[in-house]
Structure formats: structure tokens, C-alpha cells
C-alpha positions as CSV (number, residue, x, y, z in Angstrom):
1,M,84.9,148.0,106.3
2,T,81.3,147.0,105.6
3,P,80.3,143.4,104.6
4,N,79.6,144.6,101.1
5,N,83.2,145.7,100.5
6,D,84.2,142.1,101.3
7,H,82.6,140.9,98.1
8,A,84.5,143.5,96.1
9,M,87.8,142.2,97.5
10,M,87.0,138.5,96.8
11,E,88.9,137.0,93.9
12,E,86.5,135.8,91.3
13,V,87.3,132.2,90.5
14,V,86.8,131.2,86.9
15,L,86.3,127.5,86.8
16,P,87.1,125.3,83.8
17,E,84.0,124.0,82.1
18,H,84.3,120.5,83.5
19,L,84.3,121.9,87.1
20,L,81.2,124.1,86.6
21,P,78.9,121.5,88.3
22,L,80.7,122.5,91.6
23,G,78.9,125.8,91.6
24,S,75.6,124.0,92.2
25,V,76.7,122.4,95.5
26,L,78.4,125.2,97.3
27,G,75.3,127.0,98.7
28,E,73.0,126.5,101.6
29,G,71.0,123.3,102.0
30,V,73.5,121.1,100.2
31,S,74.4,117.9,102.0
32,P,77.9,116.6,102.2
33,M,76.7,113.6,100.1
34,D,75.4,116.0,97.3
35,L,78.8,117.7,97.3
36,C,80.7,114.4,97.2
37,M,78.5,113.0,94.5
38,V,79.4,115.9,92.2
39,L,83.1,115.5,93.0
40,A,82.8,111.8,92.2
41,K,81.3,112.6,88.9
42,I,84.0,115.2,88.0
43,F,86.8,112.8,89.0
44,R,85.2,109.7,87.5
45,V,85.2,107.8,90.8
46,Q,82.5,106.2,92.9
47,Y,81.1,108.5,95.5
48,T,82.4,106.1,98.2
49,E,85.9,107.0,96.9
50,V,85.5,110.6,98.1
51,A,86.4,111.6,101.6
52,L,85.7,115.0,103.1
53,M,87.2,115.9,106.5
54,R,86.9,119.0,108.7
55,L,89.7,120.1,111.0
56,D,88.4,120.5,114.5
57,K,90.6,121.0,117.6
58,G,93.6,119.2,116.1
59,L,91.5,116.3,114.8
60,L,90.4,115.6,111.2
61,R,86.8,114.5,111.5
62,F,85.0,112.7,108.6
63,I,82.1,114.6,107.2
64,F,81.8,112.2,104.3
65,P,81.5,109.2,103.8
66,E,78.6,109.1,106.3
67,H,79.6,105.7,107.8
68,L,83.0,107.1,108.9
69,R,81.5,110.1,110.8
70,T,81.1,108.0,114.0
71,T,84.2,105.8,113.6
72,G,86.7,108.2,115.1
73,A,89.0,111.0,114.0
74,I,92.5,111.4,112.7
75,P,94.9,113.4,115.0
76,I,96.9,115.8,112.8
77,S,99.9,114.7,114.9
78,S,99.6,111.2,113.4
79,K,101.4,109.8,110.4
80,A,98.2,109.5,108.4
81,V,98.3,110.9,104.9
82,A,95.4,113.3,105.7
83,A,97.2,114.6,108.7
84,H,100.4,115.1,106.6
85,T,98.3,117.0,104.0
86,A,96.8,119.3,106.8
87,L,100.2,120.0,108.3
88,S,102.2,120.5,105.1
89,K,99.4,122.4,103.4
90,K,100.5,120.7,100.2
91,A,98.4,118.7,97.7
92,E,99.8,115.2,96.9
93,I,99.1,112.3,94.5
94,F,99.9,108.7,95.4
95,N,99.5,106.5,92.3
96,N,101.1,103.7,94.3
97,F,99.1,104.2,97.4
98,A,98.9,100.5,98.3
99,R,102.7,100.6,98.8
100,V,102.6,103.7,101.0
101,K,102.8,103.0,104.7
102,H,99.4,104.1,106.0
103,A,96.8,103.3,108.6
104,S,94.2,101.2,106.6
105,I,91.7,101.1,109.4
106,F,89.2,103.4,107.6
107,E,89.5,101.3,104.4
108,T,88.2,98.2,106.2
109,I,85.0,99.7,107.6
110,K,82.0,98.7,105.5
111,P,79.3,101.2,104.7
112,G,76.6,98.8,105.8
113,A,78.4,97.1,108.7
114,A,75.2,95.0,109.5
115,N,75.7,92.6,106.6
116,S,78.9,90.7,107.4
117,E,78.3,88.4,104.3
118,E,79.6,91.1,102.0
119,A,83.1,91.0,100.7
120,P,85.5,93.5,102.4
121,P,85.8,96.8,100.6
122,A,88.5,96.9,97.9
123,P,91.7,98.7,99.1
124,I,92.7,102.2,98.0
125,Q,95.2,101.9,95.1
126,K,95.4,105.6,94.0
127,L,94.9,108.7,96.2
128,M,94.9,112.5,95.9
129,S,94.9,114.4,99.1
130,V,94.4,118.2,99.2
131,P,94.1,120.7,102.1
132,I,91.1,122.9,102.2
133,M,92.2,126.4,103.3
134,D,90.4,129.5,104.2
135,R,91.4,133.0,102.9
136,A,94.0,133.4,105.6
137,S,95.7,130.1,104.5
138,N,94.5,128.3,107.6
139,V,93.6,124.6,107.0
140,V,90.0,124.0,107.7
141,G,89.8,120.5,106.3
142,V,91.1,117.9,103.8
143,I,89.5,116.4,100.7
144,Q,90.7,113.1,99.4
145,I,89.7,111.3,96.1
146,S,90.7,107.7,95.8
147,R,90.5,104.9,93.3
148,K,89.8,101.5,94.9
149,A,90.5,98.1,93.3
150,L,91.7,94.7,94.2
151,D,94.8,95.3,92.2
152,A,96.5,98.6,91.2
153,K,96.4,97.7,87.5
154,F,92.6,98.0,87.7
155,A,92.7,101.6,88.9
156,Q,93.6,104.5,86.6
157,D,96.4,106.8,87.7
158,F,95.5,110.4,88.8
159,S,97.2,113.1,86.6
160,R,98.7,116.4,87.6
161,E,95.6,118.0,85.9
162,D,93.4,116.0,88.3
163,L,95.4,117.3,91.2
164,H,95.1,120.9,90.0
165,D,91.4,120.5,89.5
166,L,91.0,119.1,93.1
167,E,93.0,122.1,94.4
168,L,90.6,124.4,92.6
169,A,87.7,122.6,94.1
170,A,89.3,122.7,97.6
171,G,89.6,126.4,97.3
172,L,85.8,126.7,96.8
173,L,85.0,124.2,99.6
174,A,86.6,126.3,102.3
175,T,83.3,128.3,102.6
176,A,80.9,125.6,101.6
177,P,78.1,125.1,104.2
178,A,78.4,121.3,103.6
179,L,81.9,121.5,105.1
180,L,81.3,124.1,107.8
181,A,77.8,123.2,109.1
182,N,78.5,119.6,110.0
């Protein structure tokens, strides 16, 4: 089979209009931050509430946010939500995330760790976690969108439609250079 036949076999994904901005961040030369900024806009969250992780040798490594790239990785054998997402290959919504038993270590790391005068980051109140899978249904990463606030009542719930939209986005991210090149 020649490489050109591959394109004929590819499913054409028709995106709903509100997801069309994703098309602009799936090509070469797009940074993880560019990609996550578009996702943040689509899901009406701050870009710091988007996490993009790539699966590498049994570890989920942060690609975004930038300040978490060097703080460690999440073993997929752990009880972390991202690890569960990778192993189960299932998308999940947690609209009561603050009550879900989870390792909050990554929530406490400040983007600009140099200034210790800053208030600690607000905790995650709501979370969507979706596996990023290649065409062979192998997990290549996890995308998480969160809503942070000091109290759950200040963070809007995610809907089933939001989760569906994130699943569509994850399907496109599997081949995005911003995920693979880092």
C-alpha cells in the first residue's frame, strides 16, 4: 500500500462549528501552548486549566502546562485519574472532583515558583479526563480540562456535550505534532 492510499482510508472528521478552531492548531510548528490556548477557549476555561500528557514507557509525562514538564510523571500503574483514564480508555467527568480521592501534588505547584508571596493555586473542582488514542486504539496520551475555584459553587459543571466535544478533540490530537514532538 502506498502512502497516498492511507489518505483515502482515513475517516474524514466533520467537526461541529464551535470546534473548528482546532483545525488551526493540529499542524507543524504549533506549540503545546498554542494548542491548549485554543482548547481553553473552546471549553471556556483558563489555559492553566488544560493539561496535555503523552504516554511514554508506562509514564504519563506533562507536555502542558509548561511548569509541570519537569516536575515528574504519572505512572499508569498509579491510582491517579489520568492513569485510570489511560488504562480504562474511557472518558470521564468529575463534577465533584474535590471529593474524589486523588493525588493533589500537581495542583499545588505554582507556575512561577520563584514568587512565594503568591496565594496557592485554587484547587480543581471539576474535571474531564479523556484518553488520546491512535488509529489502532493504543493510548498515546491523556487530555484533561479542569475548572479551578476556591469552592465548587464557583465552578460551572461540565456537561455530557462538553465531554463528547473533548473526545472529538482527543481523536484529532493523536496525530498532532504538538503532542508527538515533545
